[in-house]
C-alpha positions in Angstrom: 42.9 14.7 -28.5 45.3 17.2 -27.0 45.8 18.0 -23.3 43.9 21.3 -23.5 40.8 19.6 -24.8 41.0 17.0 -22.0 41.3 19.7 -19.4 38.3 21.5 -20.8 36.2 18.4 -20.7 37.3 17.7 -17.1 36.5 21.3 -16.1 33.0 21.0 -17.7 32.4 17.8 -15.8 33.5 19.4 -12.5 31.3 22.4 -13.1 28.3 20.2 -14.0 28.8 18.2 -10.7 29.0 21.4 -8.7 25.8 22.7 -10.3 24.0 19.4 -9.7 25.0 19.5 -6.1 23.7 23.0 -5.6 20.5 22.1 -7.4 20.0 19.1 -5.1 20.5 21.3 -2.0 18.2 24.0 -3.4 15.5 21.4 -4.2 15.8 19.9 -0.7 15.4 23.3 0.9 12.4 24.1 -1.4 10.8 20.7 -0.7 11.0 21.2 3.1 9.7 24.7 2.9 6.8 23.6 0.7 5.9 20.8 3.1 5.9 23.2 6.0 3.8 25.8 4.2 1.4 23.1 2.9 0.9 21.7 6.4 0.3 25.1 7.9 -2.1 25.9 5.1 -3.9 22.6 5.7 -4.3 23.4 9.4 -5.6 26.9 9.1 -7.8 26.5 6.0 -11.3 25.0 5.8 -15.0 25.8 6.4 -13.9 27.4 9.7 -10.8 29.5 9.2 -8.1 29.6 11.8 -6.1 32.9 12.0 -2.4 32.9 12.4 -2.9 34.4 15.9 -5.1 31.4 16.8 -2.6 29.0 15.2 0.2 30.4 17.4 -2.0 30.4 20.5 -2.4 26.6 20.0 1.2 26.1 21.1 0.8 28.2 24.2 -2.4 26.6 25.4 -4.4 29.8 25.1 -6.5 28.8 22.1 -10.3 28.6 22.0 -11.6 25.1 22.9 -13.5 24.9 19.6 -10.4 25.9 17.7 -8.3 23.3 19.6 -10.9 20.6 18.8 -11.0 21.5 15.1 -7.2 21.5 14.7 -6.1 18.6 16.9 -9.0 16.2 16.2 -10.0 17.1 12.6 -7.3 18.9 10.6 -4.0 17.8 12.1 -4.6 14.0 11.7 -5.7 14.7 8.1 -2.5 16.6 7.4 -0.4 13.9 9.0 -2.2 11.3 6.9 -1.7 13.4 3.8 2.0 13.6 4.5 2.3 9.8 4.9 0.2 9.0 1.9 2.0 11.4 -0.4 5.4 10.2 0.7 4.5 6.5 0.2 2.9 7.0 -3.2 5.8 9.1 -4.5 8.5 6.7 -3.3 6.5 3.7 -4.6 6.3 5.4 -8.0 10.0 6.2 -8.0 10.9 2.5 -7.3 8.6 1.2 -10.0 10.0 3.7 -12.6 13.5 2.6 -11.7 12.8 -1.2 -11.7 10.9 -1.1 -15.0 13.1 1.7 -16.5 9.8 3.3 -17.7 8.8 6.9 -16.7 5.1 5.9 -17.1 5.2 3.2 -14.3 3.4 4.0 -11.1 1.1 2.0 -8.8 -2.0 3.1 -10.6 -0.9 2.3 -14.1 0.7 -1.2 -13.7 -2.1 -2.6 -11.6 -1.0 -2.5 -7.9 -3.6 0.1 -6.9 -6.3 -1.8 -8.9 -5.8 -4.8 -6.7 -6.5 -2.7 -3.6 -9.5 -1.1 -5.3 -11.0 -4.5 -6.2 -10.5 -5.8 -2.6 -12.1 -2.7 -1.2 -15.1 -2.8 -3.5 -15.7 -6.5 -2.6 -15.5 -5.7 1.1 -17.9 -2.7 0.9 -20.5 -4.2 -1.5 -20.4 -8.0 -1.2 -19.5 -8.2 2.5 -20.7 -4.9 4.0 -20.8 -6.4 7.5 -17.0 -6.5 7.4 -16.4 -2.9 6.3 -14.3 -2.3 9.3 -11.7 -4.6 7.6 -11.6 -2.3 4.6 -8.0 -1.0 5.1 -6.7 -4.6 5.7 -8.5 -5.9 2.6 -7.2 -3.1 0.4 -3.7 -3.7 1.6 -3.9 -7.4 1.0 -5.4 -6.8 -2.5 -2.6 -4.5 -3.5 0.1 -6.9 -2.4 -1.7 -9.8 -4.1 -1.9 -7.8 -7.3 1.9 -7.1 -7.2 2.6 -10.8 -6.7 0.3 -11.8 -9.6 2.1 -9.3 -11.9 5.5 -10.7 -10.9 4.4 -14.3 -11.4 2.8 -13.5 -14.8 6.0 -11.8 -15.9 8.2 -14.7 -14.8 9.8 -16.8 -17.5 13.4 -17.8 -16.6 13.5 -14.5 -14.8 11.5 -11.3 -15.0 12.1 -9.0 -17.8 11.1 -5.3 -17.6 9.1 -5.5 -20.8 7.0 -8.5 -19.6 6.4 -6.9 -16.3 5.0 -3.7 -17.9 2.8 -5.8 -20.2 1.6 -8.0 -17.3 0.9 -4.9 -15.2 -1.2 -3.3 -17.9 -3.1 -6.5 -18.5 -3.7 -7.1 -14.8 -4.8 -3.5 -14.4 -7.4 -3.9 -17.2 -8.6 -7.2 -15.8 -9.0 -6.0 -12.2 -10.7 -2.8 -13.4 -13.2 -4.8 -15.4 -14.0 -7.1 -12.5 -14.4 -4.0 -10.3 -16.9 -2.4 -12.8 -18.8 -5.7 -13.0 -19.2 -6.0 -9.2 -20.4 -2.3 -9.1 -23.0 -3.0 -11.7 -24.3 -6.1 -9.9 -24.6 -4.1 -6.7 -25.7 -0.8 -8.3 -28.1 -0.1 -5.4 -25.2 0.3 -3.0 -22.6 1.7 -5.3 -22.9 5.2 -3.9 -20.9 4.2 -0.8 -18.0 3.1 -3.0 -17.6 6.0 -5.4 -16.0 8.4 -2.9 -13.4 5.8 -2.0 -12.6 5.0 -5.6 -12.1 8.8 -6.2 -9.6 8.9 -3.5 -9.7 11.2 -0.5 -9.0 11.8 3.2 -12.5 12.9 4.2 -13.5 11.7 7.6 -10.1 10.3 8.4 -8.7 10.8 11.9 -6.1 9.5 14.4 -7.4 5.9 14.1 -6.4 5.8 10.4 -3.1 7.4 11.3 -2.3 4.8 13.9 -3.2 2.0 11.5 -1.2 3.4 8.6 1.9 4.7 10.4 3.6 1.3 11.0 3.2 0.3 7.4 4.5 3.7 6.2 7.5 3.6 8.5 8.4 0.1 7.5 8.0 0.7 3.8 9.8 4.0 3.7 12.7 2.6 5.8 13.0 -0.5 3.6 13.0 1.8 0.5 15.9 3.8 2.0 17.8 0.6 2.9 17.4 -0.6 -0.7 18.8 2.6 -2.2 22.0 0.8 -3.3 20.0 -2.0 -4.9 17.8 0.5 -6.7 20.8 2.3 -8.1 22.5 -0.9 -9.3 19.3 -2.1 -10.9 19.4 0.9 -13.1 22.6 -0.5 -14.7 20.8 -3.5 -16.1 21.0 -7.2 -15.3 24.3 -7.9 -17.1 26.2 -5.1 -15.5 24.7 -5.9 -12.1 25.9 -9.5 -12.3 29.4 -8.3 -13.2 29.3 -6.4 -9.9 28.3 -9.6 -8.0 24.7 -8.3 -7.6 21.7 -10.7 -7.7 19.5 -8.4 -9.8 16.5 -10.7 -9.9 16.3 -11.1 -6.1 16.8 -7.4 -5.4 14.2 -6.4 -8.1 11.7 -8.7 -6.3 12.4 -7.0 -3.0 12.0 -3.6 -4.6 8.7 -4.5 -6.1 7.5 -5.9 -2.7 8.4 -2.6 -1.0 6.7 -0.6 -3.8 3.6 -2.7 -3.3 3.7 -2.3 0.5 3.9 1.5 0.2 1.1 1.7 -2.5 -1.1 -0.9 -0.8 -0.9 0.9 2.6 -1.7 4.3 1.0 -4.6 2.8 -1.0 -6.0 1.1 2.2 -6.6 4.5 3.9 -6.9 7.0 1.1 -8.5 5.2 -1.8 -7.3 5.5 -5.4 -5.2 8.7 -5.6 -3.5 8.9 -8.9 -0.6 10.9 -10.5 1.4 11.3 -7.3 3.5 8.3 -8.0 3.7 9.1 -11.7 4.5 12.9 -11.8 6.5 13.6 -8.6 9.4 11.2 -9.0 9.7 11.8 -12.7 10.0 15.6 -12.2 12.5 15.1 -9.4 14.5 12.8 -11.7 14.5 15.4 -14.5 15.8 18.0 -12.1 18.6 16.1 -10.2 19.1 12.8 -12.0 18.2 9.2 -11.1 20.4 8.7 -8.0 18.1 7.2 -5.4 20.1 8.6 -2.6 18.5 11.9 -3.4 15.5 10.8 -5.4 13.8 8.9 -2.6 14.0 11.6 0.1 13.1 14.4 -2.3 10.2 12.4 -3.8 8.9 11.7 -0.3 9.0 15.4 0.7 7.5 16.7 -2.5 4.8 14.0 -2.7 3.8 14.7 0.9 3.6 18.5 0.2 1.6 17.9 -3.0 -1.0 15.6 -1.4 -1.5 17.9 1.7 -1.9 21.0 -0.6 -4.3 19.2 -2.9 -6.4 17.8 0.0 -6.6 21.2 1.6 -7.7 22.7 -1.8 -10.2 19.9 -2.3 -12.0 20.8 1.0 -11.5 24.6 0.9 -11.8 25.9 -2.7 -15.3 24.7 -3.6 -17.5 26.2 -0.8 -19.6 23.7 1.0 -18.7 20.9 -1.5 -15.7 18.8 -0.6 -14.2 17.4 -3.8 -12.3 14.1 -3.5 -8.6 14.8 -3.6 -8.1 12.1 -6.3 -10.2 14.1 -8.7 -8.3 17.3 -8.0 -5.0 15.5 -8.3 -6.1 14.2 -11.8 -7.1 17.7 -12.8 -3.7 19.0 -11.7 -1.5 16.1 -12.7 -2.8 15.3 -16.1 -2.3 18.7 -17.7 1.1 19.0 -16.2 2.1 15.6 -17.4 0.8 16.4 -20.9 2.9 19.7 -20.8 6.0 17.7 -19.9 5.2 15.3 -22.8 4.7 18.2 -25.2 8.0 19.9 -24.3 10.0 16.7 -24.4 10.5 16.4 -20.7 9.4 12.7 -20.7 12.3 10.6 -21.9 
């Protein structure tokens, strides 16, 4: 290989790095703008429209009292909750895809969300007197499911392959138990269906105050474990050569992913495809470096959930569609399109 060929390759690598850097900055800008636009859209849209003039008047204190009540007590907490739920689900999915090295891994597919769903169904149907503990029960259920998957996958260490198989099996088992309980309590099942479909209907500042500490702790932990997530992508053998305890860090990452998913499930129900589609698309655009993947996934996931929730309550007249159903209608075709075009690797 002559010197000219080496220089050409080095020049191509430099150009590729510059383009990737510009792409990351552009995507960061677009994600922030999308989140701002989705939040404004969520505040002004609904059964009672808020004009841009009324929206601006809110910040000067000259808005109509009815408009202030609608925005501050109904729509704003819902938008804030949508931001937190979307960010948590997207970051959780990104962590699981990295840990398992599988683009199909997300809280809904490998069983973490199913644990929260089962705990919620038991609380609402079997112990309805304790329905006020629903968020706590769903959160504990999701964490317990994650620990069960980890234990079932353990055999002189946890392999990625066993973890995926254990997750799929636990997901199927918990789903079957949930269906069985719903059949046994079929006379009360109507109260459970909206929650299983996922949604932010009726949520307010109480849910925001409950969810905020878990979201802040989980997202902060995810950012602190960025180095661990990046090294785990190298594999166990390379990680050990770098003096990195892969198994221990993988366990921490799974716990953080379960914390994020469990907290989101506890207040929003089973919202799918956010943790699956968002981090995968971000990874296709900018690569798998978690220094950029986590923040961009959080911003994009937040914008997507807020936009979908606004559409679910604004696009169908007097009917409010659960956001989980709308997310499936949006996410599934897009995911199939990626699969068809070879975007899923």
